[in-house]
C-alpha positions, -999 to 999 in steps of 0.1 A, spaced: 116 157 378 90 146 352 55 159 351 31 130 351 -2 148 355 -17 182 346 -54 188 350 -52 210 318 -48 178 298 -82 165 309 -118 176 305 -130 193 336 -153 165 346 -125 139 344 -96 157 360 -103 149 396 -108 112 390 -75 112 371 -58 129 400 -71 102 424 -56 75 402 -22 92 398 -18 100 436 -29 65 445 -3 49 423 25 74 430 21 80 467 -6 59 484 -44 53 479 -66 78 498 -102 88 496 -103 123 483 -130 150 484 -128 183 466 -135 214 487 -157 240 470 -177 239 438 -150 249 413 -133 226 389 -103 207 401 -69 222 391 -36 206 398 -3 191 386 20 163 398 56 156 390 77 127 403 114 116 404 121 80 414 154 77 432 159 41 439 140 31 471 133 68 475 108 90 456 105 128 454 72 143 442 62 179 437 25 188 434 1 217 435 -37 213 437 -71 228 446 -84 226 481 -91 190 490 -96 166 519 -78 133 519 -85 103 541 -65 71 544 -90 46 559 -84 12 576 -101 -4 545 -76 12 522 -47 1 544 -59 -35 544 -63 -34 506 -27 -25 502 0 -8 523 34 3 508 47 6 544 63 39 537 70 71 556 65 104 538 79 138 547 62 168 532 76 203 527 48 228 525 54 254 498 22 274 499 -13 274 513 -27 262 546 -27 225 554 -34 202 583 -31 165 590 -42 142 619 -28 107 624 -32 87 656 -35 112 684 -13 138 667 -25 168 648 -5 194 629 -17 227 614 11 236 590 24 269 576 45 273 544 81 264 551 73 237 577 79 200 574 56 171 584 61 134 587 33 108 583 30 71 574 10 49 552 3 21 577 -21 41 600 -52 60 591 -50 98 587 -71 127 577 -57 158 560 -67 191 544 -45 208 519 -46 238 496 -15 248 477 18 231 469 39 204 485 72 186 478 71 151 492 99 126 499 88 90 506 108 59 515 104 26 533 102 31 571 129 4 576 155 27 560 156 50 590 179 41 619 154 50 647 132 28 668 94 30 661 88 46 695 111 75 686 96 80 652 61 80 667 71 112 685 75 130 652 44 118 633 22 147 625 43 172 644 53 205 627 90 203 620 112 233 612 122 237 576 136 272 577 169 267 596 195 240 605 192 206 589 155 212 581 165 241 558 192 220 541 166 193 534 141 218 522 166 234 498 175 199 485 139 190 478 132 224 462 161 220 439 149 186 428 114 199 423 127 226 399 153 203 382 147 190 347 180 172 344 180 136 330 199 115 355 214 80 349 200 52 372 232 53 392 229 91 397 193 87 408 202 61 434 229 85 447 204 113 450 181 90 469 209 83 493 216 120 498 179 127 504 176 99 529 208 111 547 192 146 550 159 132 563 178 111 588 199 141 600 169 164 602 149 140 623 179 130 644 184 167 653 148 170 665 151 138 684 185 147 698 198 113 686 226 124 663 246 93 675 221 71 655 234 84 622 259 61 605 294 74 599 290 73 561 258 93 563 274 117 587 302 124 562 278 129 534 256 153 554 287 172 566 298 177 529 263 190 520 264 214 550 298 227 540 289 232 503 258 250 514 279 273 536 303 279 507 274 288 484 261 313 510 295 330 515 307 331 479 307 369 480 334 370 507 368 374 489 385 361 520 366 328 521 394 303 528 396 267 537 405 278 572 373 298 576 352 270 562 368 245 585 365 267 616 328 273 609 322 235 610 345 228 639 369 205 620 405 208 610 417 221 576 432 187 570 399 169 576 382 194 553 406 187 525 402 150 530 364 152 529 365 171 496 391 146 481 366 118 489 341 136 467 366 140 439 373 177 442 390 203 464 378 233 485 395 257 461 380 242 430 346 241 446 347 278 456 361 290 423 337 268 403 306 281 421 318 317 418 324 313 380 290 298 375 272 327 393 292 352 373 282 334 341 246 335 351 248 372 357 265 378 323 236 358 308 210 379 326 195 406 303 186 427 333 223 429 343 236 440 309 246 474 322 263 461 353 301 464 348 319 431 346 343 440 374 313 446 396 298 412 388 332 396 396 335 415 429 299 405 439 309 368 437 342 371 456 368 379 429 389 405 445 409 412 413 392 416 379 422 402 361 420 370 381 384 366 372 391 372 335 418 346 334 397 320 352 367 327 331 387 325 298 403 292 309 369 276 316 348 290 287 375 298 261 364 334 258 368 365 279 338 377 300 332 407 277 332 385 246 309 360 263 284 387 272 286 402 237 279 369 221 250 361 243 232 395 240 246 410 207 261 444 207 247 462 177 211 472 169 198 447 144 222 419 153 206 386 162 212 371 196 242 349 195 253 322 219 288 310 226 300 285 199 279 298 171 295 314 140 297 352 143 
């Protein structure tokens, strides 16, 4: 995610006009009006993902109107699904009206006029309407309707968007296209669930979404030392053989996934200054390692040092020593 606008980079009198230009080019042209008399404050970040784009933004209270004249002047013919992070917001399109709370999702389109009010933060995923496998009459049922983002497929989509919004990784073009495919799969699955039309999801998309659901389940249950492939498979109503085949298709295994995520969380806790006094065996147990010796061996194999040496190098152990990181001369 690359920040492309920050009002702090502009004189106060120019910031709002610059915001209009940025959002017109990155999302769609709208007529904007600032609510209140204060200076406009906001920032905008974007991540192009092939035919899909994810944008994160925060801004002062404003009204946005997409008028028939703006549509005639240029229509990208996209759908946009917004995840509300903070602040009140509302949007009206056609005969539908949604007053949204943080955590809810809303779908709207560029080809019809709308009016909206927003104050706070939003993460937006936008894509050509033709990429969704639903007839127009079914999508019309979801336009400007509050959709759940705190459970089920909506939560999985919200977590994906939030992760991208916070990510500063530089991806290759191929990686970006794959992330766009994943995002579109999650949008499709979330909308199909609301429409009760799961059969409309293609088999490839279904497998990708199942893999994401399972890895999210694993992440949530890492602290369970008895987390096994059997438990994971049973929770998702598939056979253990099908589970292993699914992970093989993604170039990994269930065991490697579980162990890798546990080790990464342990490493983060060892990095955390606020956890310097937490015993290493307690950190290992928190993330599902039943035996401290198993954790030590696995950590040393991955990082080349024991957990205690890693922590000492990161934080230093004597007064007056400089902070060292793994790999630096000591």
